[in-house]
C-alpha positions, 0 to 999 in steps of 0.5 A: 476211687479204688478204695478198700474198707478194712474192718477190725471187729472186736467183742464189743467194738468196731474199728474201720478204715477206708483206704485208697489202695493206689495211693495208700492214703487213709481217707477216713477211719472210725471206732464204735465202742461198747456195742451191746451196752447202754451207750456206745461212743462213736468217732469218725475221722476224715483226712485231707485228700484230693478233691476227686474223693468228694470229701467235705473238708480238706482239713482232718476232722473228727466227729463224735456221737454217742447212742445205743447200739445193740449189736454188730449189725446195727454198728455197721449201719451206724458206720454207713451213717457216719460215711454218709454224713461226714464223707467220703460217701460209700454210695458215691464211691463204694469200696471195691472190697472189704478186708477183715482182721481175723485173729486166729487162723490156726494151721489152716490159713497161711495167706489172705483168704477170700471169704465164703460160707465154708471159710466162715464156718472154719473161722467159727471152728477155730474159736476154740483156740481164740474164744475172745477174738474169733467169734467177734471177728466172725460177727463183723464178717457176717454183718459186713457181708450182709451190708456189702454183699456185692463186693469180695470179702477177704480175711487176713489172719494175725497168725498167717505170717508165723506159718513159716515157723520151723517145727522146732519153734512151734512144737510144744514138748508134750504128748505128741498125739494129744497135741495133734488131736487138740491142735496144741502148738505155737501159732503166734500173733500180731503177724500183720504188724510184724510183717508191715514193720519188717518190710517198712524197716527194710524200705526205710534203710534201703536194704534188701528184706531178704538179707536182713535179720530183724527183731520186731518188738510190738509193744502195746497193751498186748505185746510180742516180739518176732525174729524175722530172717529174710522176711520170714518169721522164724520165732515169735513170743506168743504161742497157742494163744496171745497169753504166752511170752512178754509181760503185757498190760493185763496178761502174765506172759510166760509162767511156770504151768505148775503155778496154776496147778498150785493155785488150783490145789491150794487156793481153790481156783477153777479153770475160769478163775485161772483164765481171768487171773492170767488175762485180766489181773496179771502183767503190769496191772497185777504187779502195780495195779495199773496196766498203762505204761504211762502210769507205770513210768509216772510211778517210777518217776515218783519212786513207787516201789510197785511201779519200779518192780513192774517196770523192771520185770517188764524190761527183764523179759524184753532183754531175755527174749532179745538175747534168745532171738539174736542167738536163734538168728545168729546175730541181728541187723535191725531192731524195730519198736512199734505200737503204743509203748514201743513207739512212745516209751523212750525209757522202755526202749533204752532199758531194753537195749542197754545190755545188748552192746555185745550184739553191736547195739548202741542207742543214741540217747537224744535220738531215742528221747526225741518225740517225733512222728514217723519212722526214725533211727534211734541208734547211734551212727557207730552202732552195728545194728540199726535200731528204729521206731516204726509206727505200725499200720495194720489197716494198710497192711490188711488193705495191701494183702486184700488188694494183692489177693484180688 
């Protein structure tokens, strides 16, 4: 077996996948949550694969547990226990490499990178730009390198795909010297997902990636849209941090910066207060008290005014970005929706696309409403623009990039 272990280490969670890179099959995956808290839920899923992998069942099975897990090092030991107990055995079939998701690579990292002590140090230094993400990513890297010390470890950065942004797109119009000194510019995020989806869309349509102008809407609890020209990111909605851009579950997205000055002066908000407000008490949660789009849609159906307004604000921002990015591209050939909201919320897709007829977009109502799995077309046969739902697979993309580097 030629498998790569993919690690996504959060501040209090560890998500993992074991992927056969030759067949591009996910053999097993798992999630360990609430690390460092009193009780940590553990789930491990084994998927049907060929007998050669020595998996104890040919049916997909999920095993659940709950225990106290104090830190990421302990979480890795629990992960190894899950593989040993439920398969595939990492002792019998050790991974050939470990691929790590790292949120912020700044301007330093523009491609998958072999991890050594110096790369660890630089990821730590970049924590100033992603204080909620990079320290957690780094904790996972250190724990994994201690456990799997005989194989290469590769960092795949969320920001790397957006290193092709032109200066006009990534530059903020503030004092240039101050911006350079403190690395204040737009970096973009969700790059691994945007790259995977744009490449999958081109393959699905049988089109040359280099000839396509694409918009990819990654709509989950965090949300972003990227304009992709010939396979290259040329504009994206997130900026210095994942806060800029679209309305999200708990994040505000675009906001007049003077509003923060106003709240500081008039309401006495500190920097930490403002940070908490924009990241945890804004977006859908701030508008309607609910951060999950399923709850918002249920509220819309029930006639809840706050939910209706939240939905309208959310969609208004999607349309605004779609129009702006189509203008930047000079037209669009493919629009794809991905992630939890993008893949499952048909009313969001319909509302977001409803005003884009001028650009050649025409949805098919029945196709859009159909609840099907896998990549699919939701535009009409007469639409000049292909509109797709493309399930993202960031873990597979990380495994691919790790294999390509090695």
